[in-house]
C-alpha positions in Angstrom: 41.8 21.2 10.1 39.6 24.2 9.8 40.3 27.7 8.5 38.4 30.8 7.7 38.0 32.6 4.4 40.9 35.1 5.0 43.3 32.3 5.8 42.3 30.4 2.7 43.0 33.5 0.6 46.5 33.8 2.1 47.1 30.1 1.4 46.2 30.6 -2.3 48.8 33.4 -2.6 51.6 31.3 -0.8 52.9 28.7 -3.3 54.1 26.5 -0.4 50.7 26.4 1.2 48.7 25.5 -1.9 49.2 21.7 -1.5 47.4 22.0 1.9 44.5 24.1 0.4 43.2 21.4 -2.0 42.1 18.9 0.7 40.4 21.7 2.6 38.4 22.7 -0.5 37.2 19.1 -1.0 36.4 18.7 2.6 34.2 21.9 2.8 32.4 21.0 -0.5 31.7 17.5 0.7 30.3 18.8 4.1 28.1 21.3 2.2 26.8 18.6 -0.1 26.2 16.3 2.8 24.2 19.0 4.6 22.1 19.6 1.5 21.4 15.9 1.1 20.4 15.6 4.7 18.0 18.5 4.5 16.5 17.1 1.3 16.1 13.7 2.8 14.4 15.1 5.9 12.0 17.2 3.7 11.0 14.1 1.6 10.6 12.0 4.7 8.2 14.4 6.4 6.3 15.0 3.2 5.6 11.3 2.7 5.0 10.2 6.3 3.0 13.3 7.6 -0.1 14.5 5.6 -0.4 18.2 4.9 -2.7 20.0 7.3 -6.1 20.6 5.7 -7.9 23.9 5.8 -10.7 24.0 8.3 -14.1 24.2 6.5 -17.4 24.3 8.3 -19.7 21.4 7.6 -22.3 22.1 4.9 -26.0 21.8 5.6 -26.0 18.4 3.7 -23.7 16.8 6.4 -25.6 18.2 9.4 -27.8 16.0 11.3 -31.5 16.6 11.6 -31.0 17.4 15.3 -28.7 20.3 14.5 -29.5 24.0 14.3 -30.9 23.7 10.7 -34.3 22.2 10.5 -35.3 21.3 6.9 -39.0 21.3 6.0 -40.8 20.2 2.9 -41.9 22.5 0.1 -45.6 22.4 1.2 -44.7 23.2 4.8 -42.6 26.2 3.5 -45.7 27.4 1.6 -47.8 27.2 4.8 -45.3 29.2 6.7 -45.3 31.9 4.0 -49.1 32.0 3.8 -49.4 32.3 7.6 -46.8 35.0 7.7 -48.8 37.0 5.1 -51.9 36.4 7.1 -50.3 37.9 10.2 -49.2 41.0 8.2 -52.7 41.4 6.8 -54.2 40.8 10.2 -52.5 43.9 11.6 -54.1 46.0 8.9 -57.6 44.5 9.2 -57.5 44.8 13.0 -57.1 48.5 12.8 -60.1 48.8 10.4 -62.2 46.7 12.7 -61.3 48.8 15.7 -62.4 51.9 13.8 -65.7 50.3 12.9 -66.2 49.3 16.5 -65.6 52.8 17.7 -68.0 54.3 15.2 -70.7 51.7 16.1 -70.3 52.4 19.8 -70.6 56.2 19.1 -73.8 55.6 17.2 -75.3 53.6 20.0 -74.4 56.4 22.5 -76.0 59.0 20.3 -79.2 56.9 19.7 -79.5 56.3 23.4 -79.1 60.0 24.2 -81.9 60.8 21.7 -84.1 58.1 23.1 -84.1 55.9 20.0 -83.8 52.7 21.9 -85.0 50.4 19.2 -82.4 51.7 16.7 -79.8 51.6 19.4 -80.6 47.9 20.0 -80.1 47.2 16.3 -76.9 49.1 16.2 -75.6 47.2 19.2 -75.5 44.1 16.9 -72.6 45.7 15.0 -70.7 46.4 18.2 -71.1 42.7 19.2 -70.0 41.5 15.8 -66.8 43.7 15.8 -66.0 42.6 19.4 -66.4 38.9 18.4 -64.2 39.3 15.3 -61.5 41.1 17.2 -61.3 38.4 19.9 -61.3 35.8 17.1 -58.4 37.6 15.5 -56.4 37.2 18.7 -57.0 33.5 18.7 -56.1 33.2 15.0 -52.9 35.2 15.5 -51.9 32.8 18.3 -52.5 29.8 16.0 -50.5 31.3 13.1 -47.5 32.0 15.3 -47.7 28.6 16.8 -47.7 26.8 13.4 -44.9 29.0 12.1 -42.7 28.2 15.1 -43.5 24.5 15.0 -43.6 24.2 11.2 -41.0 21.4 11.1 -43.4 19.1 13.0 -46.0 19.5 10.3 -44.1 17.1 8.1 -45.2 14.4 10.5 -48.8 15.4 11.2 -49.6 12.1 13.0 -46.9 12.8 15.5 -48.0 16.4 16.2 -49.0 17.2 19.8 -52.5 18.4 20.6 -51.6 22.1 20.6 -50.4 21.9 17.0 -53.5 19.9 15.9 -55.7 22.5 17.6 -54.0 25.3 15.8 -54.3 23.6 12.5 -58.0 22.8 13.0 -58.6 26.4 14.2 -57.0 27.8 11.0 -59.1 25.4 8.9 -62.3 26.5 10.5 -61.5 30.2 10.5 -60.6 30.1 6.8 -64.2 29.7 5.9 -65.4 32.6 8.1 -62.7 35.2 7.7 -63.0 36.8 4.3 -60.6 39.5 5.4 -57.8 36.8 5.5 -57.8 35.0 2.1 -54.4 33.5 2.8 -56.1 31.1 5.3 -58.0 29.4 2.5 -54.8 28.4 0.7 -53.2 27.3 4.0 -56.3 25.2 4.8 -55.9 23.3 1.5 -52.3 22.4 2.4 -53.1 21.5 6.0 -56.0 19.3 4.8 -53.6 17.4 2.6 -51.3 16.9 5.5 -53.8 15.9 8.2 -56.3 14.0 6.1 -59.8 14.5 4.8 -61.5 13.3 8.1 -59.6 15.8 10.2 -60.3 18.6 7.7 -64.0 17.8 7.5 -64.3 17.9 11.3 -62.4 21.1 11.5 -64.5 22.8 8.9 -67.7 22.0 10.9 -66.2 23.5 14.0 -66.3 20.3 16.0 -63.7 17.9 17.4 -60.5 19.6 18.5 -61.5 23.1 17.3 -61.7 25.6 20.2 -65.4 26.2 21.1 -64.6 29.8 21.9 -63.3 30.4 18.4 -66.5 28.8 17.0 -68.7 30.9 19.1 -66.8 34.2 18.2 -67.1 33.5 14.5 -70.6 32.0 14.4 -72.4 33.2 17.6 -75.8 34.8 17.5 -75.2 38.5 17.8 -79.0 39.1 18.0 -79.2 37.8 21.5 -81.2 40.3 23.5 -79.4 39.9 26.8 -76.0 40.4 25.1 -77.3 43.6 23.3 -78.7 45.0 26.5 -75.4 44.3 28.3 -73.5 46.3 25.5 -76.0 49.1 25.7 -75.7 49.3 29.5 -71.9 49.5 29.2 -72.1 52.3 26.6 -74.7 54.2 28.6 -72.6 54.0 31.8 -69.5 55.2 29.9 -71.3 58.3 28.6 -73.4 59.0 31.7 -76.7 58.3 29.9 -79.6 57.3 32.1 -81.7 54.6 30.4 -84.6 52.6 31.8 -84.0 49.1 30.6 -87.0 47.6 32.4 -89.2 48.3 29.4 -87.0 46.3 27.1 -88.2 42.9 26.0 -86.4 39.8 27.4 -85.8 38.3 24.0 -85.8 39.3 20.4 -89.0 37.4 19.7 -91.0 39.3 22.3 -90.4 42.8 20.9 -92.2 42.0 17.6 -90.0 44.5 15.7 -88.8 43.8 12.2 -85.5 45.5 13.1 -84.1 42.3 14.6 -84.3 39.5 12.1 -83.4 36.1 13.5 -80.2 35.3 11.7 -77.3 33.2 12.7 -75.0 34.0 9.8 -71.6 35.6 10.2 -71.0 38.5 7.9 -67.3 39.2 7.7 -65.9 41.0 4.7 -66.4 38.9 1.6 -69.0 36.2 2.4 -68.0 32.6 1.6 -70.6 30.0 1.2 -69.2 27.8 3.9 -69.3 30.6 6.4 -73.0 29.9 7.0 -73.2 28.0 10.1 -77.0 28.0 10.6 -79.4 28.9 7.8 -82.0 31.6 8.7 -85.5 30.3 9.6 -88.2 30.5 7.0 
């Protein structure tokens, strides 16, 4: 038997209906208690048998594999990357100054040719050749720095490096002794020598082995070569519409007998390092 609340109130007021009200009260309370016990049992069952959902957390770097997005490098490799990055920043500044010196030197050659001072123009052409060589060497060094920075993770296993990375490392080692404008390369050379070994470093410093011959020539070539100086002078004369008779020029520096062209094969580049001397001057 079921009744609503209004009917139960009427039964409480009627004395004859009170005997029927007591069983109903016990029945409703027992149903309510049974419902509460069922809900409590269901909650405990699910709490024990089903684990609580865990909050999603991304994996930390320690749990990631070496083939993931994060490539860990050693402390020394990190120093190399920093040094090469600083060298690239300095390279942009040094390149501007070199371009300015090249422009000034070419202007001097043009004025000397216009005035007929051919001997002095020949001597000044050496500076133009030097600046050209250094600027082209800077392009190669910049390429090597960027390559080593991008492939820095492979430097931790130098014996497994491909030829391009070995060439870049050897080129940086060689250029460090010739480029006084980039002192960061000297510190990078020390770290690279420790990684690749003493034999590799000795060969690289000499400019042999895997070192690019073009880089060696640009940093240690003979800027007193007469044919090269005449070529530079012809280009400058043509650009400025200057008529010069080059038939009277000697074929080599030895033939002109002038003391303005000493036979040197040294590379003067900013601060001079002792190991920048590739060939000593003749006595």
